[in-house]
C-alpha positions in Angstrom: 132.2 140.8 120.5 129.2 138.5 120.6 129.7 135.1 122.2 128.6 132.2 120.1 125.8 129.8 121.1 128.3 126.9 121.2 130.5 128.8 123.5 127.6 129.5 125.9 126.6 125.8 125.9 130.1 124.7 126.5 130.4 127.1 129.4 127.1 125.9 130.9 128.2 122.3 130.5 131.5 123.0 132.3 129.6 124.6 135.2 127.1 121.7 135.4 130.0 119.2 135.4 131.7 121.1 138.2 128.5 121.2 140.2 128.0 117.4 139.8 131.6 116.7 140.8 131.2 118.8 144.0 127.9 117.1 144.9 129.4 113.7 144.4 132.4 114.6 146.5 130.1 115.7 149.4 128.2 112.4 149.1 131.4 110.5 149.2 132.6 112.3 152.4 129.2 111.7 154.0 129.4 108.0 153.2 132.9 107.8 154.6 131.7 109.5 157.8 128.7 107.1 157.9 131.0 104.1 157.5 133.3 105.3 160.3 130.2 105.9 162.4 129.1 102.3 161.9 132.5 101.1 162.7 132.2 102.6 166.2 128.6 101.4 166.6 127.0 99.3 169.4 128.3 95.9 170.5 125.9 93.1 169.4 125.2 90.5 172.1 123.2 87.3 172.1 119.9 86.9 174.0 121.4 84.6 176.6 124.3 87.0 177.3 121.8 89.8 177.6 119.7 87.9 180.1 122.8 86.9 182.1 124.0 90.6 182.2 120.5 91.8 183.1 120.3 89.4 186.1 123.7 90.2 187.4 123.5 94.0 187.2 125.7 94.4 184.0 123.1 96.6 182.2 122.0 100.1 183.2 119.4 100.9 180.6 117.1 99.1 178.2 115.4 100.7 175.1 112.9 98.5 173.3 112.0 99.4 169.7 109.5 97.4 167.5 110.7 96.3 164.1 107.4 95.5 162.3 105.0 98.4 162.3 102.6 100.0 164.8 100.6 96.8 165.7 101.1 93.0 165.9 104.7 93.4 166.9 106.7 90.2 166.2 110.3 91.3 166.6 112.0 93.9 168.8 115.4 95.6 168.9 116.8 96.2 172.3 119.6 98.7 172.9 121.1 100.4 175.9 124.2 100.8 177.9 126.3 98.3 179.7 127.7 98.9 183.2 131.1 99.9 181.6 129.4 102.5 179.4 129.5 100.7 176.1 126.4 100.6 173.9 124.9 97.2 173.2 122.3 95.8 170.8 120.3 92.6 170.8 117.0 91.3 169.2 114.0 89.4 170.5 111.8 87.3 168.2 108.4 87.6 169.9 106.4 89.2 172.7 107.0 86.3 175.2 110.7 86.9 175.3 110.1 90.7 175.6 107.7 90.1 178.5 110.3 88.1 180.4 112.8 91.0 180.0 110.1 93.4 181.2 109.4 91.3 184.3 113.0 91.0 185.2 113.5 94.8 184.9 110.4 95.5 187.0 111.5 93.1 189.7 114.9 94.7 189.9 113.5 98.2 190.1 111.0 97.2 192.8 113.5 95.6 195.3 114.0 98.9 197.1 117.7 99.3 196.1 117.9 102.5 194.0 121.6 101.9 193.0 120.8 99.0 190.7 117.7 100.4 189.0 117.5 99.9 185.2 116.0 102.5 182.9 113.3 100.9 180.7 112.1 102.8 177.6 109.6 101.4 175.1 109.4 103.1 171.7 106.3 102.7 169.6 106.4 102.6 165.7 108.7 101.3 163.0 112.5 102.0 163.1 113.7 100.9 159.8 115.2 104.3 159.0 114.7 105.5 155.4 118.3 106.6 155.3 119.3 103.0 156.0 117.4 101.9 152.9 117.9 104.8 150.5 121.5 105.8 151.4 123.2 102.6 150.0 121.2 103.0 146.7 122.3 106.7 146.5 125.9 105.8 147.2 126.0 103.2 144.5 124.3 105.5 142.0 126.7 108.3 142.9 129.7 106.2 142.3 128.4 105.1 138.9 127.6 108.7 137.9 131.0 109.8 139.0 132.7 107.2 136.8 130.6 108.3 133.8 131.5 112.0 134.4 135.2 111.2 134.8 135.2 109.2 131.6 133.4 112.1 129.8 135.8 114.6 131.3 138.7 112.5 130.0 137.3 112.5 126.5 136.9 116.3 126.6 140.4 116.7 127.8 141.6 114.6 124.9 139.5 116.6 122.6 140.9 119.9 124.0 144.4 118.5 123.5 143.7 117.9 119.8 142.0 121.4 119.6 145.1 123.1 121.0 146.5 123.5 117.5 143.3 124.9 116.1 143.1 128.4 114.8 142.2 131.2 117.1 140.7 133.3 114.3 137.2 134.6 115.0 134.6 135.1 112.3 132.1 137.9 111.7 129.7 137.0 108.9 127.5 140.1 109.2 130.0 142.9 109.2 128.1 146.2 109.5 131.0 148.5 109.1 131.2 150.2 105.6 133.2 152.9 103.9 130.7 155.4 105.3 132.3 154.8 108.7 135.8 155.5 107.4 136.7 159.1 106.8 139.9 160.9 106.0 141.3 158.0 103.9 139.9 158.6 100.4 143.0 157.3 98.6 143.2 154.2 100.7 139.5 153.4 100.0 140.1 153.8 96.3 143.0 151.4 96.5 140.9 148.8 98.2 137.8 149.1 96.0 139.4 146.8 93.4 139.6 144.0 96.0 135.9 144.6 96.9 134.9 144.3 93.3 136.9 141.1 92.9 135.2 139.6 96.0 131.8 140.5 94.5 132.5 139.6 90.8 135.5 137.3 90.6 134.4 135.9 87.2 135.2 139.2 85.5 138.8 139.0 86.6 139.2 135.3 86.0 138.0 135.7 82.4 140.7 138.3 81.7 143.4 136.1 83.4 144.0 138.7 86.1 145.3 137.8 89.5 144.0 139.8 92.4 146.6 140.6 95.1 146.8 137.8 97.5 147.7 140.0 100.4 147.3 143.7 101.3 149.5 145.2 104.0 148.1 148.3 105.8 151.0 150.3 107.2 150.7 153.4 109.3 151.0 154.9 112.8 148.8 153.6 115.6 145.2 155.0 115.7 144.9 155.8 112.0 142.2 153.3 111.3 143.9 150.3 109.7 141.6 147.8 111.5 138.6 149.9 110.7 139.4 149.9 107.0 139.8 146.1 107.0 136.4 145.7 108.6 134.9 148.2 106.1 136.3 146.2 103.1 134.5 143.1 104.5 131.3 145.1 105.1 131.3 146.5 101.6 132.0 143.1 100.0 129.5 141.4 102.3 131.8 138.4 102.9 132.9 136.7 106.1 135.6 138.5 108.0 138.1 136.4 109.9 140.3 138.4 112.3 143.2 137.2 114.5 146.1 138.9 116.2 149.7 138.0 115.4 150.3 137.0 119.0 147.6 134.4 118.8 149.9 132.1 116.9 152.7 132.1 119.4 152.7 129.5 122.2 155.4 127.9 124.4 154.9 124.6 122.7 156.8 123.9 119.5 154.7 123.5 116.4 151.5 125.0 117.8 151.8 128.3 115.8 152.4 126.5 112.5 149.4 124.2 113.2 147.2 127.2 113.9 148.3 128.9 110.7 147.4 125.7 108.7 144.0 125.4 110.3 143.3 129.1 109.8 143.8 129.0 106.1 142.0 125.6 105.8 139.0 127.1 107.5 139.1 130.3 105.4 139.2 128.4 102.2 136.0 126.5 103.1 134.2 129.9 103.5 135.7 131.6 100.4 135.3 134.3 99.3 136.3 135.9 102.6 138.8 138.3 104.2 141.4 137.0 106.6 142.7 139.9 108.7 145.9 139.6 110.8 146.4 142.5 113.2 149.9 143.4 114.4 151.5 140.9 112.0 155.0 142.1 113.2 154.5 139.9 116.3 154.9 136.8 114.0 156.4 138.2 110.8 159.7 139.7 112.1 162.8 139.0 110.2 164.3 135.6 110.6 167.8 135.1 111.9 167.7 138.1 114.2 167.5 138.4 117.9 169.9 137.7 120.7 170.2 134.2 122.1 168.4 132.4 119.3 165.1 132.1 121.2 162.8 132.6 118.2 162.6 129.1 116.8 158.9 128.7 117.4 158.1 132.1 115.9 160.2 131.4 112.9 158.5 128.1 112.3 155.2 129.9 112.4 156.4 132.5 110.0 157.7 129.8 107.6 154.2 128.1 107.6 152.6 131.5 107.0 154.9 132.1 104.0 154.0 128.7 102.6 150.3 129.1 103.0 150.2 132.5 101.4 152.1 131.3 98.4 150.5 127.9 98.4 146.8 128.1 97.9 145.6 128.3 94.4 145.0 131.4 92.3 141.7 133.1 92.7 140.7 131.0 95.7 138.8 133.9 97.1 140.8 134.4 100.3 142.2 137.8 100.6 144.8 138.3 103.4 144.8 141.8 104.9 147.4 142.6 107.6 148.2 145.7 109.7 151.4 146.9 111.3 153.1 150.1 112.3 156.6 148.4 112.1 157.0 147.5 108.5 160.7 148.0 108.7 161.2 144.8 110.8 159.1 142.5 108.6 160.8 139.6 106.9 161.6 140.4 103.2 160.1 137.0 102.1 156.8 138.2 103.5 156.8 141.4 101.5 157.6 139.9 98.1 155.0 139.7 95.2 152.7 136.7 95.6 152.3 137.2 99.3 151.8 140.8 100.3 151.6 142.2 96.8 150.3 145.6 97.8 151.1 148.0 100.6 148.7 150.7 101.5 150.0 153.5 103.8 147.4 154.8 106.2 148.8 158.1 107.6 147.6 160.8 109.8 144.8 162.8 108.1 145.2 166.3 106.7 142.8 169.1 107.7 140.2 168.0 105.1 140.4 164.4 106.4 140.1 165.6 110.0 136.9 167.5 109.1 135.4 164.3 107.7 136.5 162.2 110.7 135.0 164.7 113.1 131.7 164.5 111.2 131.7 160.7 111.6 132.5 160.9 115.4 129.9 163.6 116.0 126.9 161.9 114.5 125.3 161.1 117.9 126.6 164.2 119.7 124.8 167.5 120.3 127.1 170.4 119.3 126.5 174.1 119.2 125.5 174.8 115.6 127.8 177.9 115.5 130.9 175.6 115.9 132.3 174.5 112.6 134.3 171.2 112.1 136.8 173.3 110.1 137.6 175.3 113.2 138.1 172.1 115.3 140.2 170.5 112.6 142.5 173.6 112.4 143.2 173.3 116.1 144.2 169.6 115.8 147.1 169.1 113.4 148.8 165.7 113.6 145.7 164.1 115.3 144.8 160.6 114.2 141.3 159.2 113.9 141.6 157.7 117.3 142.7 161.0 118.8 139.8 162.8 117.2 137.3 160.3 118.5 138.8 160.6 122.0 138.7 164.4 121.6 134.9 164.5 120.9 134.3 162.0 123.7 136.2 164.2 126.1 134.3 167.3 125.0 131.0 165.4 125.5 132.1 164.3 129.0 133.0 167.9 130.0 129.7 169.2 128.8 127.8 166.5 130.7 129.9 167.3 133.8 128.7 170.9 133.6 125.1 169.8 133.0 125.0 171.5 129.6 122.6 170.5 126.9 125.2 170.8 124.0 128.9 170.8 123.5 130.4 174.3 123.4 133.7 175.6 121.9 135.1 175.9 125.4 134.6 172.2 126.0 136.3 171.3 122.7 139.2 173.7 123.5 139.7 172.1 127.0 139.4 168.6 125.4 142.2 169.5 123.0 144.4 170.5 125.9 143.5 167.3 127.8 144.3 165.0 124.8 147.7 166.8 124.1 148.9 167.6 127.6 146.6 165.9 130.1 144.1 167.4 132.6 144.8 170.8 134.2 146.4 170.7 137.6 144.9 173.8 139.1 145.6 172.6 142.7 149.3 172.7 142.2 150.8 175.5 144.2 153.5 177.7 142.7 155.4 180.5 144.5 155.1 184.0 143.2 158.7 183.8 141.7 158.0 180.5 140.0 154.8 181.8 138.5 156.6 184.9 137.1 159.3 182.7 135.5 156.7 180.5 133.9 154.7 183.5 132.6 157.8 185.1 131.0 158.9 181.7 129.7 155.6 181.1 127.9 155.5 184.8 126.8 158.9 184.3 125.2 157.6 181.5 123.1 154.6 183.6 122.1 156.7 186.6 121.1 159.0 184.5 118.8 155.9 183.0 117.2 154.5 186.4 116.6 157.5 188.1 115.2 159.2 185.5 113.0 157.9 185.5 109.4 157.7 181.7 108.9 156.8 180.9 112.5 153.6 179.1 113.5 150.6 181.0 114.6 150.1 181.3 118.4 146.6 180.0 119.2 146.8 179.7 122.9 149.2 180.5 125.8 148.6 179.4 129.3 150.5 179.1 132.6 148.0 176.5 134.0 150.1 173.4 134.6 149.3 170.2 132.7 151.1 166.9 133.0 154.8 167.7 133.7 154.6 171.1 132.1 154.1 174.3 134.1 152.5 175.9 131.0 152.5 175.6 127.3 151.9 177.3 123.9 149.6 176.0 121.3 151.3 177.1 118.1 149.8 175.8 114.8 151.4 176.2 111.3 150.0 178.7 108.9 149.8 175.9 106.3 150.1 172.2 107.0 153.2 170.7 105.5 152.6 167.0 105.3 156.0 166.0 103.9 158.6 168.8 103.5 160.3 171.1 105.8 162.8 173.7 104.6 166.0 174.5 106.4 164.6 177.9 107.3 161.5 176.4 108.8 163.6 174.1 110.9 165.8 176.9 112.1 162.8 179.0 113.1 161.3 176.0 114.9 164.5 175.8 117.0 164.4 179.6 117.6 160.8 179.3 118.8 161.8 176.4 121.2 164.6 178.5 122.6 162.4 181.6 123.1 161.3 180.7 126.6 164.8 180.1 128.0 166.0 183.4 126.3 163.2 185.3 127.9 164.1 184.0 131.4 167.7 185.1 130.8 166.8 188.6 129.6 164.3 189.4 132.3 165.7 187.6 135.4 169.4 187.4 134.4 169.3 183.7 135.2 168.0 180.5 133.7 165.8 177.7 135.2 165.1 174.0 134.4 161.8 175.0 132.7 163.4 174.8 129.3 164.6 171.1 129.7 162.2 169.7 127.1 162.7 172.6 124.7 166.5 172.0 124.7 165.9 168.3 124.0 163.7 169.0 121.0 165.8 171.7 119.6 169.0 169.6 119.9 167.2 166.7 118.2 166.1 168.9 115.3 169.6 170.4 114.9 171.3 166.9 114.9 168.8 165.6 112.4 169.6 168.5 110.1 173.3 167.6 110.1 173.3 163.8 110.2 170.1 162.9 108.4 169.0 165.7 106.1 172.5 166.8 104.9 171.8 170.5 105.7 175.4 171.3 106.7 177.6 173.3 104.4 180.8 172.0 105.9 179.9 168.3 106.0 177.9 168.3 102.8 174.8 166.4 101.7 175.7 163.2 103.4 173.6 161.0 105.7 175.7 160.0 108.7 173.0 158.5 110.9 169.5 157.2 110.5 166.4 157.6 112.6 167.1 155.5 115.8 163.5 155.6 117.0 162.7 152.2 115.4 165.8 150.1 116.4 165.3 146.4 115.9 167.4 144.7 118.5 169.4 141.9 116.9 169.5 143.5 113.5 170.7 147.0 114.4 172.5 146.1 117.6 176.2 146.2 117.4 176.5 148.0 114.1 179.4 150.3 114.0 178.9 153.9 112.9 179.9 154.7 109.4 182.0 157.8 110.1 185.2 158.5 111.9 185.9 160.2 115.2 186.9 163.3 113.3 183.5 163.5 111.6 181.8 162.9 114.9 183.6 165.9 116.3 182.6 168.0 113.3 179.0 166.9 113.7 179.1 168.0 117.4 180.5 171.4 116.3 177.8 171.9 113.6 175.0 171.0 116.0 176.4 173.4 118.6 176.8 176.1 116.0 173.2 175.8 114.9 171.9 176.0 118.5 174.1 178.9 119.2 173.0 180.8 116.1 169.3 180.2 116.9 169.8 181.2 120.5 171.3 184.6 119.4 168.5 185.1 117.0 165.9 184.4 119.7 167.7 186.8 122.0 167.7 189.5 119.4 163.9 189.1 118.8 163.1 189.1 122.5 165.2 192.2 123.3 163.7 194.1 120.3 160.2 193.3 121.5 160.8 193.5 125.3 157.7 195.6 125.9 155.4 193.1 124.1 157.0 190.3 126.2 156.2 192.2 129.4 152.6 192.9 128.5 151.9 189.3 127.5 153.5 188.1 130.7 151.5 190.6 132.8 148.2 189.5 131.4 149.2 185.8 131.7 149.8 186.4 135.4 146.4 188.0 135.7 144.1 185.7 133.6 146.4 182.6 133.2 145.2 181.8 129.7 145.3 183.9 126.5 143.5 182.9 123.3 144.5 183.9 119.8 142.0 186.7 119.8 143.4 188.0 123.1 147.0 187.9 121.8 146.0 189.7 118.6 144.3 192.4 120.6 147.4 192.8 122.9 149.7 193.1 119.8 147.4 195.8 118.2 146.4 197.8 121.3 148.8 196.8 124.1 145.7 196.1 126.2 143.2 193.3 127.0 139.8 194.9 127.1 138.0 192.0 128.7 140.3 192.1 131.7 140.6 195.9 131.9 136.8 196.1 131.9 136.6 193.7 134.8 139.2 195.7 136.8 137.4 199.0 136.0 134.1 197.5 137.2 135.7 196.3 140.5 137.4 199.7 141.0 134.1 201.5 140.4 132.3 199.3 142.9 134.9 200.0 145.5 134.9 203.8 145.1 131.1 204.1 144.7 129.6 206.1 147.8 127.3 204.2 150.0 123.7 205.4 149.7 121.7 205.8 152.9 119.2 203.2 153.7 116.0 205.1 154.3 114.1 202.0 155.3 116.5 201.1 157.9 116.6 204.7 159.3 112.9 204.8 159.4 112.7 201.5 161.2 115.4 202.7 163.7 113.4 205.9 164.3 110.3 204.0 164.8 112.0 201.7 167.3 
């Protein structure tokens, strides 16, 4: 984000003010030290006293300094030390008085007694020190400047106090982002083109008496491009784009949030037509009257002011409010009514066509092998958001650069997919032979289930290289993407596939390990959702007993009692256990029927550690993996090949 010129000037002024204050503080300290030094200065004595002390041995040294230039001396300063060690100072008005002093000193020093000699020093030149003249002037000027700076600082502080309630919204008047930078959201862009047309040609709508939506709420998971779409709307309409986060309104001081909301809308109206974008609006727009302890008064006042402003400014004022959130379920109902946020646009995860378009956008400045198609990459990344795909291509570019390649290869993209999904490979992790075998058969069990069930996902990759907290994993992608619906059979086969690894361990090793911990969690969650949310139980009927608990709003959902009895809870547990047991037995049947395929896949996993879809297809068809068998055959041939005599060496030995 570019820093404005005013901000730069303000920063420079602050630095200059701090420098001046430090300099004045140093001068003040020096002046204090100088004053204390003068307080402990020499003792001033009269000429007569000086003469008396000089005659009676009370002075040990005399230093004469002229006070009126190099020649024609008319006055002298005489300093030195008294017998008790103190420093004295006196003045003589003419040469005659000074000559008398000189004669007395010479007489004392020439009497032959060395104990009472007086040191006589005569300095030539003027002594009015420049610092004695300039320093008082600097001191007075410094005090004046300090007072001016302090007064100016006080006015700035007062100004900042009044600016505390100003809006934190930042403006971008030359927004370069357009719909060409937004891919995979064709329907969302069509929905927003009407707003762009209104911002460009408001007269057309006003003549028809139409009212454009005052607010548009972009809803969707994180990373799907809600902020990008809002910027693109401003770029397409070529209007100012004000953007602010919902948390920017909240402060510890009462009334600040409401004041900032008022100032934000006031500023936006003066620059209409424009777009006002509030990111993460759930930070300020949560339901009122919720929360434990009643500690949301300031947030609720801010929300009240936001509601008034959105429904208060006149029709067709040219200010369009766009907000984004991924927690629409906790927003206040008053915020969602017509007249405020009239329209909701859901920005979901892209389908395979959308992922292809997103990959094209994020690959504009990247060198990719021409043989790689975006369709192939999109097929490997179901469920990826736009942010995930951007991160994927960036990771692939980093991997290619790390290997000093001139272009991104498919292997880099494949590794980048694994890194985004599971994290980097931990090849340094050491497994025992027994652990490695268990992991190989566990992953092979997942693969066999995926290969043999009719509606199962296609196995694209199997590996026993550890990533994250997993010792290995299967990349299984659906034959066709199902964006909304899952049948009961699909869910059951999903559970069977998750249980395939644990079943394979039991069949081969006659024991089970902790490797299936995550598989059991996921399969149990699916089975419970089938019974309590989707109504897929024959005994309990098509009734929803529970709702998704992933988005609990503390204060609204806390303390609600479940709407079924303990008897129904027992029945739910029985049904869930029955589904898991049924799927477990089905997985065991498939594994035992295809035990040879399980062992072959596990064998090659132990040898090469990673099998691709092409490798698995070849193993299923031929029970062999040619690329590995050829390597072994070549090594065996190299070991058994007879060693040919080295004629050159023999000749050299004979010659020697």
